[in-house]
C-alpha angles and dihedrals in degrees: 000000000000116000128187148143129244114208116205119205089192129023113270134206091216138001126199127193131189128184132193122193122201122182116186115229112192121324102308109023137068139182112229144171141161144201138184136194142178110243097190127226121351128207103169108340143341128209121212140185120195126184105221116197121194118250089229134353118014139277115252135195110288143068123330138169119243117198114193128187128185129191126183139169138193127183092280107040150349129232140175141192138194136203138179123207133180108224137178113238116218133184 
């Protein structure tokens, strides 16, 4: 499960989030998976929880990279943001 919070500087009509998890395995392989969802309108902030399943193999305890992208629009404009975090996966 990946949890997070999207902070909106201006109210939005819709807000989308997508996350991608990559966990290195050895020198040349990695286990990875992604998921996205529409969070709906945002006034100040939105919390989300996404269950990310690996494309093949399975995630194990240890460090992984989480890439998160957000995209939101209101009646005047659209904007997006990205972040990368190193996290420790637990059971």
